[in-house]
N, C-alpha and C positions, 0 to 999 in steps of 0.2 A: 351640409355634411354628407358624405357619401354613405351609401348603404354598407352595413357591416360586411356583407359578402363581397361587395366591390372592394372594400378596404383590404380584406384578406387576399383577394385576387391580385390587387396591386402589390401587396407585400410579397406574395409568392413570386410574382413576375420580377420584382426588384431583386429578390434572393437568387432567382435563376440567372438573372443578368450578371449579378456580382460573382456568382459561381463560375459562369462562363468566362468572365473577364479574368478571374483568378487563375483558372486552368490555362487560359491562353497565355497569360504572363509567365506562368510556371514553365510551360512547354517552350516558350521563346527563350527564357533564361537558360534552360538546359541546352538548347541549340547554340546559344551564344557562348556558353562555357566550352562546348566542343569546338566551335569555330575559333575561339581565342587560342586554345592550345594548338590547334592545327596551324593557325597563322604564325605562332611563335616558332614552331618547327620549320615552317616554310622559309622564314627569314633567318633561321639558324640562331635563334635567341630563346632557347627553351626555358631559361630562368625567368623570362617575362611571360610565360604562359598563363600563370594565375592572374597576373596584372591585366593582360589583354582580355582574359575571360571576365574579370570583374568589370572592366570598363564597358565591354560589349553587353554584358548582362544588365548592368544598370541602365544603360542608354536604351536598350531594346525594351526593357520593362517600362521606362518612362514614355517612350514613343507609343507603345500599345495603350498605356493609360490615358495619354493625351488624345489619342485618336479615337479610342472606343469608349472611354470613360465619360462621366457626366460632370460638366463644370457647374458647380453650385454657386449661386449668387446670393449674397446677403440682402436684407430688406432695403438697404440704401441703394442697391443696384437693381434688384429684381422688382422693387416695389414691396411695400409691406408696412407693418406697424410695430412700434415698440411701446409696450405698456408697463407701467410701474404701479404696483398695488402695495398698500400697507395693511396690517391687521386691523380689523374693526376695533379690537380691544388690545392695545399695546401691552397691557399687563400680562397677557398670556405668553408673551415672547420671553424666552430665557436667553441669558447672555451666551455668547459664543463659547463653546467648550463645556457648557453645563449640560448634564444629562436631563432631558425634560422629565423623565420618569422619577428622577431623584429630587427634582425641585418641588417645594411646597406648592400644592395646586390651588389652595384657597377655594373659591367658588367656581373656578373655571379651570379646564385642563391646560397644562403648560405645554408649549410646543416650541420647536426650533424652526428656523427658516429652511433648513435642509429637509425637515419632515414635510413642510408645506410645499416646497419645490417638488419633491418626489411625488406627493399626492396629486398635485396639479398635472405633473407630467403623465401620470398614469391615466388621467382623464383625457387630456388634450391630444397626446401623441404617444400612446403606449408602445407602438411598434417603431417609432422613430422615423416614419416615412414622411411626415410633414415638415421635418427639419425645424420644429419649433424649439427655441432655446428658452429654458426656464431655470432661473438660478437666483440665489440670494443677492440682494443689491443694497448694501448699507443695512438698514433695518427694514427693508421692504423686499418685495419679490419683483424681479424683472422678467417680462415675457416678451420675446421677440418672435414675431410671426411673419415669415417671408411670404410674399405674393398673396397676402390675405387682404381683402377689402370687403366692404358692404356686408351682405348677409353672412358670409363665411366668418368675417371678423366678429360680428355680433354673436354668432353661434359660439365661437371660442370664448368670448367675454362671459357669456352666461355659464359656460362650463367652468370657467375659472372662479366665478363668484358664487355659484350655487353650492350650498353646503352639502347637498345630497342627502338630507335627512328625510327619510321616508317613514310615514306613520299611517296606520290603519285605525280609524275611529268611526264610531257609529254617530251619524248626524241626528241631532234632536228633531223630534217630529211631534207636532201638536196633536196628532191623531192617537198618539200613544199616551195612555193615562199615566204611565210610570214616569213620563218626562215632564208632566205638568209643573211639579214643584221646582225643578231645575230651570225650566223655561221662565217661570215667574221671577225667580231670583235674577236670572240673566238679563231679562228685559228691564228690570227695575234698577240694575246696576248702572253707575255712571259710564259714559262713553269711553272714558280713559281706562276703565277696568277691563282687563282681558280674561283673567282667570276667575272662575266662579267657585267659591268654596262652600262646603257644608261642614261646619266645625273647622277642623284643621286640614281637612281633605279637599283637594281640588276635584270637583265632579264634572266640570265642563269648561270650555274655553272658546272665546270668540276668535275666529281666524279669517283673514281675507279670502275671498273666493273669486273665481273667474266668472265675471258677469256673462260673458258670451256662452259659457258652458251651461249656465243655469237660468238663462233668460226665460221668464214666464213660469218658472218652477216654484210652486207654492208648498212643496212638501218639505223644504228645508226652512229652518228658522233664521231669519236674517235681520240685520239692522243697518241703518245708514250712519256714517260717521263723517268727520271732516276730511278724512282720507278716503281709502277704498272701503266699499261696503263689506260687511263681515257676516259670516255664518256661524252658527253654534254647533260645536261637536262635543260629544260626551267623552269623559275620561274614564276608561275601564281599568280593571286590575291586571289585565293581561299585557297591556303596553306592547303591542306588536309593532316593531319598527324594522327599518332596513338592516339592522345588524344581524338579523336571522337569515337574510337572503344568501343563497348560494350562487345564483346566476339570474340574469335577465336577458331576454332576447326578443326579437321582433316577430310578431305573428300577424294574422289578418282575420278579421271578423267580416266576411264578405269582402267588399272592396276596401274597407277601412283598416288602416294599420293599427295594431294594438301592441301593448307591452305584455309579454308573458314572463312570469317569474316563478322561481322555486325557492322554498324554504328548507333550512336544515331540520333535523328531527325536532329540536326544541321549538323552533319557530312554527313548524307544522302543527305541533300539539297545541300551542297557544292559539294559533289562527283557527284551528278546528273548533276549539271551545268557544272562541269569540263568535264565530259564525253560527255555531249550533245553538247558542243561547239567544240568537237574534233571528231565528227562522220565522217565516210567516205564522200567524196565529192559526191554530187548528180549525177554529170556527170561521175564519175569514182569510182565505188564501190570497185575496187581493190586497190585504193590508200588509205591506212588506217593509222591513227595515232597509235602510240604505247604508252601505259601507263607504264612509268618507275616506278618500285617498288623499293624503297631504304630502306635498313635497316642499320642503323648506318652509313649513308652517303656512302653506297656501293650499286651500281646498281646490284640487284640480279636477276631481271626478267623484261621483257618488252613485255607483251602480246598485241595483236592487240585490238583496241577498235571497236567492231562490232556494239554495240548498247548502248543506255543510261543505266548507272548503278546507282541504287539508294542506298538502305539501305544495300545491300549484294553484296559481291564480292569474288574473288578467287585470290590466289597467287600460281602460278605453275611454273615449270621449268623442262626442260628435264633432267637436272643433279641433281635435288633435290631428295635426298634419304628420306626414311621414318624417319630416325633419325633426319635429318635436318629439316623436316617438324615439328616433335615433338618439336625441339628446338625453332623454330620460334614461334610456338603456345604458348609455356610456357613463352617466352620473352614478346610476345604481351599481353598475359593475365595478366602477372604480372605488366605490365606498364614500363615506362622508369625509369631508375635509377635516383635519384636526382642529381648525379654527376658522372663523369667518373672516373674509377679506372685505374691505370697503367696496361697495358697488361701483363707486366712481374712482377711476385710477388717478393717482397723483399726477401722472404725466401720460400723454398719448401723442406720439409723434408718427406721422404717416408720410410715406414717400410714394409718389405715383410711379407705375411702371414706365411711363413715357419719360419721366425725368431720369429714372435709372438707366434707360436705354441710351439717352443722350450722353450721360456721364460715361458709360462704358465706351462709347465711340470716341470721346475725347481722350480717355485713358489709353485706348488702343493707339490712337494717333501719337500721343506723347511717348508711349513705349517704343513705337516704331521709329520715330524721329531720333529719340535719344540713343537707341540701339545702333542705328545707322551712323550717327555722328561719332559715337565712341569707337565703333569698329573701324571707320575710316581713319580716325586719328591714330589709333593703335597700329593699324597697318602701315600708315605713312611714317610714323615715328620710329617704330621698332622693326619694320620690314618683315623679314621671315619670322622672327620671334613674335612680332605683332600679329601675324596671321595665326600663329598657334594660340595667342591670347584671344583672338576673335573666336576661334573654335571653342576655347574654354568658356568664354562668355556665353556663347550660344548654348553650349552644353549645360551651363549653370541655369539658364532660364528654363531649358527643357526639363531638367531634373526637378526644379522647384515646382513647375506646373504639374509634372507627373506625380510628385509626392502630395501636392494639394488634392489632386483627384483621388489618389489612393486612400488618403486619410479622410476623404469626404468633407474636407474643410471648405467653408464658403468664402468666396471672394467678396471683399467689401471695398468701399471706396478708398479708405486709408490703406487697405491691403494692396490694391492696385498701385497706390503711391509707393508702397514698400517694394513692390516688384520693380517699379521704375528706379527707385533708389538702389536696388540690388545691382542694376546695370552699372551704376557708377562705382559702388563700393567694391564689387567683385573685381574690378580692374586693379584695385589697390594691391592685391596679393601678387598679381602678375608684374606690376611695376616694381615692387620690392625685389622680386626674384631677378628681373632683368637688370636692375641697377646693381645688384650684387654680382651678377655675371659680368657686367661691364667693368666693375672694380677688379675682378679676378683677371680679366683679359688685359686691363691696363697694367697690371702687375707683371704681365708676361706669361701667365699660365696658359697651358695648352687648352684647346677647346673642351675636351672631355673633362679635364680637371676643373675648368671654369664653370661648366654646367653643374658638376657635382658639388663644388663648394658653394656656388651661388644658391642652389636649392637648399643645401644643408644649413647655411648660415641665415638664410631668409626665413626658414621654417619657424624657428623659435620666435622671431619677431612677429610673423604672421599670426601664429597661435595666440601670443600674448595680446596683440592688438584686437583680434577678433573675439577673444573671450570676454573682454570688457564690453564690447557691443552686445554680446550674448547676455551679459548680466542685465543691461538696460532692457533688452528684448524680453527677458524672463520676467522682469518686474512688470512690464507692460502687460504681459500675458496673464500674470497673477491678479492684477488689480484693475485692469481695463474693462470698459464696456465691450459689447460684442464687436462693434466696428473697429475699435482699437485693438481688440484681440486679433482680428483679422490682419491688421498691420503687423502685430508682434509675430504672428505665425510666419508670414512671408519674410519678415526681416530675419528671423532665426533660421528658417530654411535657406534663405539666400546666403547668409554668412557661412553656414555649414557646407553648403554645396560649393561656394566659392573656394573654400579651403580644399575640398576634395578635388575639384577640377584644376585648381592652380598648382597645388602641391603634388598631387598624385598623377592625375591624367596628363597634365602638361609635361611632367618629368618623364613619363613613359614615352611620349612622342619625341621629346628632345633626345632621349637615350637611343631610341631606334633610328632617328634621323642621323645622329652623329655616327653611330656604329655602322650604319649602312652607307655612310659617306654621302648622304643626301645633302648635308650641309658641311662645309669645310671651314666656314668662318661666319661670325655674326657681326653685323654692322648696325649701329644705332645712331639716331640723330641726337643732338644735344640742345636742351633749352638754355642751359648755362654751362660754362666751362668750370675749371677749378676756381674756387673763390676762397678768400681769406678775410671775410668780413668780421669785424669786431662786434658781434651781436650783444655780448655781455656789456660792452662799453656803452651801448645805447639803451641800456635797461631803464635808466632814469627817465629819459625822454619818453620811452614806451609807457612807463608807469604813469607819467603825467597825462599822456593822451588817453590812457584807459580810464583813469580816474575822472577826467573831464567827460568822456563818453558815458560812463556809468552814471555820473552825477546828472547829466542832461536827461538820460533815460529814466532814472528814478524820479526826477522832478516831474517828468511827463506822466509817469505812472500815477504819482500822487495827485497830479492835476486832473487826470481823467477819472479818478476815484473808481466807482463801480462800473463806469462806462467802458473800462478796458476789459471787463469780463463779459463773455458771451452768455446767453441765457442758459447754457449748459451749467454754469456756475452761479447764476443769480436767480434763476427762475424767470418766468415771464411768458410771453406769447409769441408765436410764429404764425404770421398770416401771409398767404399768397394772394396777390391782387393781379388783375388782368386789365391792361389798357386796351381801348379800342384801336383797331389797326390804323385809323386816320389820326389817332391822338398819341401814337407811340412816341416814347421819349428815350433818349440815351440815359445811361446810368446816372451820370452826374446831375442831370436835371431832376430825375426822380429823387435822388438823394438830397439835392438842394431844396426841393419842395417840401419834403418831409422834415427837414431841419427848420422849417418855418412853423412847424406845429409843436404841440406840447411834448411830442416824442423826442425832441432834440436832446433833452437831458434825462431821458429814460432808457439809457443803454441801447440806443438805436443802432441797428446794423442792417444795411440793405444789400441783398444779394440778387444779381440778375440770373434768371433761369433761362438757359438757352441763349440764342443770339438774335431774337426777334424784336428786342426792345419793347416787349409788351407784358411779359410776366416777370414779376419781382416778388421775392420773399422778404418780408419786413419782420425782423426780430426786435423786440423791445420788452421793457419791463416797467409797466405802469406803477409798480410798487417801489421803484427805485427812490431812495431818499426819504422814505416814510419812517415814522417812529415805530417802536415795537407794537404800540396799541393800534396804530393805523395799519401795520402789517397784518395783525390778527384779523382786522376787519376786511382787509384786501383779499384774504384767503377765500372769502365767500363771494367776492365780486366776480362778475363775468368779464374778466379783463380782455378776453378774446373779442367779445362783442364790442366792448368800449374801443378797442384798437381798430376794429373794422369801421366804426363810426368816424373815428378821427381820419382814417385813410380816405373814406368816402367823401368827407368834407374837403379834404386837401385836393382831391382830384375830381371834384364835382363836374359832371358832364363828360368826363374823359374815361371813366371805367366801363368795361364791358358789362352790359346788362343782359338779363335773360331774354331769350326769344321763345315765344309761346305760340303754338299752333293749336287752335280749338277745332275739334272734329264736330260732326253733325250730331246733335242730341237726339236720343231715341227713347221712346216710352218702354217700360218693362213691367211685367207682372209676375209675381211669384206667390201663388196662393192668394191670400187676402192682401198681400203687400204689393202696392203699386208705386210707381214713381218714374224717374227719368235718369238716364245715364249719358255721360259725355266723355270722350277721350281727349286728352291733351298731350302734346309733345313739346318738350322743352329743349332748347339749346342744341338744335340739330343743324350744325353748320361747321365749316372747316376751321372757323376761329375758336371753336369750343373744344375742350379736352374731353376725354371719356368720363371723367369724374365730375363734369360740370352740370350735374342735375340738381334735384332737390330731394330732401329726405321725407319720409312718410309723415312724421310728426309735425315737421315745419309746415308742410303743405296742408295737412288736416287742420292745424290751428288757424292758418290763414283763411281756409275755406269756411271754417266755423264763424270767424269774425265777419266775413262777407255775408253769410246767411243771417247773422244777427242784425247787421246793418240794413239788410233788405227785408227784415221782419218775417223771415221764413222759419217756422218752428219745426225743424227737422235735424236729425243727426246724420252728417255725411259719412259715406264709406269711401275710403281711398284705397285703390287696389293696383297691384302690379304682380304678375305671376311669380316673380323672383323674390318678392318681399316676404320677410320673416318677421313675425311680431316682435317688436322691440328693437328692430334693426335701425341703424342710423345711415344706411347706405343711400346714396343719392342716385335716384333713377331718373331717366329722361322721359319715360313713358308712363302715364298714370291714367286710370279710369276712375272718374268721379261718379258716385251713385247717390241719388237723393230720393228718399221716400216721401211720397206725397206731393212732389213737384211735377209740373208739366214740362215737356221738352223745351219750350221757349223760356221758362223760368230757369231751368238748368243752364241754358245757353247764356242767360244774363249773368248768372253767377260766374261761369267760366270766363266770360268776357271781362268782368271786373277783375277777376284773378289775373288775367292776361295783362290788363292795364297796370296793375300794381307790380307784378313781377318784372315787367319790362321797364319799370322806372327805377329799379333798385339794382346795384352792382352785385356781381357774384364774387365769392371768395372760395376758390376750389379747395384749398387746404388751409386748415386753421387748427392749431394745437396749443396746449398750455403745458409748461413745465413747472411743477410745484417747487416752492422754496425749500421744502425738506429734501427733495432729491438733489437740488443744487448744492445745499449745504454738505451733503454726503460726498458729492463729487469734488468739492474743494478740498475736503479732508483726504480723499483718495489721491488727488493730484499731489498734495504735499507729501503724503506718505510714499508715493511712487518715486519722487525725486530723492527723498531722504534715503530710501532703501537702495536705490541705485548708487548713490554716492558712498554709502557704507560698504556695499558689496565691492565696489571698485577699489576703495582704500584697502580693504582686506586682501583682495587679490594682488594688487600691485605691491603691497607690503610683503606678501608671501613670496612673490616672484623675485623681488629685488632685495629681499632680506633687510630692508631698511624702511621704517615707517615714513621717513622724509620723502621718499619717492611717491608714496601714496598721497601724502598731504599736499605735496607740490602739484601733483596732477589734479587734485580736487580744487586747489586754488584757481588753476586754469579753467576748470570746468565751471565753477561758480562764476568766474569772469565771463565766460562765453554765454551762459544762461542769462546773466544780468544785461549784457550788451544786446542780446537778441530780444529780451523782454523790453528793453528801452526802445529798440527799433520799432517794435509793435506799438508801443505807446506813442512814439513820435509820428507814426504814420498818419494818425488822425489830424495832426497839425500841418503836415505836409499837404494833405488833401485840402485842408481849409485855406492855407496860405499860398500854396503854389499849385493850383489846379492843373496848369499845362504840364508841369513836371510829373505830377501824380498820374495824369492820364497817359503820358508817354511811357512811364515805367510801370503802369498798371498797379499803382499803389492805392489801396483802399484804406478806410479807417479800420484797421484790423483789430480783432478782439481775441482774447485768450479763450480757446475752446478746447474740447477734448482732442481733436486732431492736432492742435498746436501744442498741447501737453505732450502728445506722442512725439512731436517734432523736438521739443526740449530734450526728451530722453534720448532721441536719436542723435541729437547734437552732442550730448554727453558722451555717447558711445563713439561717434565719429571723431570728435576732438581728441578723445583719449587715444584713439587709434594713431593719430599723428604724434601725440606726445610719447606714446610707448616706443615708437620707432626711434625718436631722438634719445630717449632714456636708455634703450638697448644699446645704441651706439656709444653713449656716454659710459655705460658699464664696460663695453669692449675696449674703448680707448683708455679708460682709467686702469684697467687690468687689476693688478694687485696693489696698486698705490694706495697708501692709507688716506691720502688727501684728495679732495676733489677741487680742481682749480678752474678759474675762468677760461684758461687756455684749453683745457680738456673739453669744456662745454662748447667753446667756439669751434674747435676742431670737429666735434661730433655734429654740430648743426650744419657746418659747411659741407661735410661729407654726405649728409642726408638731404641737403637742400634741393637737389635735382628731383629726388623722389618725392619730397614734400610738395613741391610745386606741381609736379606731374599728376599726382593723385588728386590734389585739390582742383586742378584744371579739369580733369575728366569728370570728377564728381560735380563740379560746378556746371559743366555742360549739361549734365543730366538734370540736376535740380532746376537749372535755368529754363530748360525746355518744359519741365513739369510746371514751373511757375507761369510761363507765358502761354502754354497750350493745354494745360491739364484741366481747365474748366473751373468754375466758381466753387465747386464742392471741396477742392483741395488747394485753392488759391492761397489762403492764409497759411496753411501747412507748408506749402512750397516756399513762401516768402520767408518763413522762419528758418527753413533749411538753407536757403541762399545766404542769409545773414550768418547762420551758424557755420557753414563751410568756410566762409571768408574769415570770420573771427577765430574759428578753430585753428586754421592754418597760422594765423598771427600769434595766437596764444601759445602754441606749442614751441614757438621760437622765443618770443619776447616775455612770456609770463611764466610758463611752467619751468623752464630751465633756470632763469634767474631766481625763482622761488626755491628751487632745489639747492642752488648754490648758497642762498641765504640760510636755509635750514641746516644744511650740512656744516656751515660755518667755516669753511676752509678759506685761507687767504688766497687772493688772486696772484698768479705768477707775476714776477717782476717784469716780465716781458711786456712791452708796450703794445705789441701786436700779436695776434694769435698765431700759434704754430700749427702747421698741418703736416709736420714731418713724421708724426707717429703713424700716419696711414697715408698711403699714396693713392687711395681710391679716387675715382672720378667724383667731381662735385655734383 
């Protein structure tokens, strides 16, 4: 944790940087406005002055933001940890919308998750500089810490779970006759009794204390218990606690850091009386009382009371480090938490920075390839107009990136996928406009009129189609986790900017180019010519095919049972293993090996990390298939350790083990304390990652076992300069200190440690997701889909003034989600039955995860996009006719077929590139999108339109074949 002054300096620097960036953007925007109006006068189009000024201003602002601003990465890209905590006592939690102050409190204070989130935020990241996300999550608190690991992570954990309850109590002392009666009662009390009463009044309390702080100190009264040893403190009538503090700051007593604090007037009066009544005895100034300082019911220090203390005081201790002082200060200044959180998080997921960097590189590649592919296609197909579309697409990406930087939004892995998807979806608006212009030109309209009508008639359809996607994105933003929120942000910004660039910016370029006679005609290629296909006549065949596909998919879903759900929704463990270089295996062999273990029916999912064939993450749920009673027992099992044992047995002799270098042991002497010290270095080689070390507690426990085996009666000390007490960080360099041992004995212990560590595999990342979190996620997923469908029905009903349009659209959407769900379920059987096909198509045994939930909602938005285009044309072709006929629907589908196929093709190019080159982190997400794009195109023609006809109930025209005479537009 940084020094408070350093934090203020960083915050000030960040503020100065933001101010400079803001002023630079403002100045550039003003110049852009002036340049836009000057340019309009230069080309003799003054009415376009404000338009050119707007375009130049927005683009200049985006360029400056992208060039000078900071790209923030989420924990899944920058590395970091996501923690989920629940309240220690769930009875304190009030229902959503209930005022905690109005709720009956009972024996404990009532709190809301919002109160808890705000209180933790004030402790962990009050200035917002660390970009920590803290928010309610179901009935728990989610804390997302980017770029945090090791001691920094443990520091944040302690800040989160420390209640921050500060108390000042006098410690019991056998030398004071007034304490004799209380001490006698306390020492005679059973070990389970903490409070000591005299009548109805509590007069003393046993509390845990820091052994290292009071080593050899006989002036405090202590006792041993089955847990931590405890010290006796007296309960006085003044009850001086942290609620009277006005501030706390860091000071120094010589070289040692201390906590300096100040009370308000009431606290100062109480503290003054408490210390005055416990001053040294007049006849014996050496007999002094000690002021016990308790933080969260733990005695951390007990300085002598030398004089009366009023408004100001100090907290110090011989073992208090600067980081510990900083932590106490931040906790005291933030105040007590409204309620206690469980010390152990329900879930802890970590991503290494190296993995995040590899993911970013893959995402950059996928974005670049997809962008080039779409630009080339649009330029070749639409020629001059396609070049304008390319400019609009590039502008769209620039504006999205600029807005992300301006908003300070973090890029996440699904967010990058959303950026790639934006490349495909933003082309849709341009295609709609160009196809409308083609229709106008085919009718014989002049170029200027064709451009005007094309943009005018396409705009309504574009807005309708994109609003439905925005509804799905809004739902994702409202109910999603942080990485899904990142996807929602990029999706929403991409849709908004695509409308701006396609409808507004492209229109300005076309108007200027036509007015200045830079273009005299527009020539487009054609995928298909005019068609008169009887789509409605084939609806029965399509219905049968859909029912068969949905039936196979649902059967596969039922067959896979909980195995189709990722640990996001089931709970379980995620363990990363590392194969030796000479034993590296391709994915299919690793997967096949694990399917020979008991993990095969435990929701197994294997994901390769990188392309080295050595690192794999294994997700599984050892609690799958257990009864309720067994599940309750499983909550206390260390399923992560059990999973590691299963993996180690399956790949015996093939997993990477630790490498240990033992330094030369040396004798040391500190006063009367003598012994030996030896340095060890672990896993120092190119095959190891930066996190492939060992934690303090694990190493110390192992060393203690070795000492016991070798009959050495000493307590080891395990040291690293960066280690913070309680930290679980894995370091590679440690110093072992042994009191009472000779150097050769210390070497023997270190050598046995080397032998043991080098015989056991390492697991760099291992985390557990609790069942409670998974249950909340399942509910959120269903809630998100239901809300999206309801919002879409309401909007389509409003726009088309007929609920049948909304219901028909939802029929198609449900169809698309079921088909995609079925494809995910069937993937496991394809991998098992047809390995060559699965390998060629990169098909894995996909599971439903949070990113795939986002894909479902994206499919809903995309599929409806296609359907809205057809429905808009149906409304146009129908005109004021009271009846809707099959001929009208066929005509509408045929007229929009070229546009439907083009947008599907461009989007499919993008999601296909995302699928094959986007990397393992978004592989399942991209697979769902590929299926969704294909099925969405099919359903807009063969499902939504026939459903609309059936709901409206009109009779089909007597004509055997469809008529296209009502509109002469290009197919």
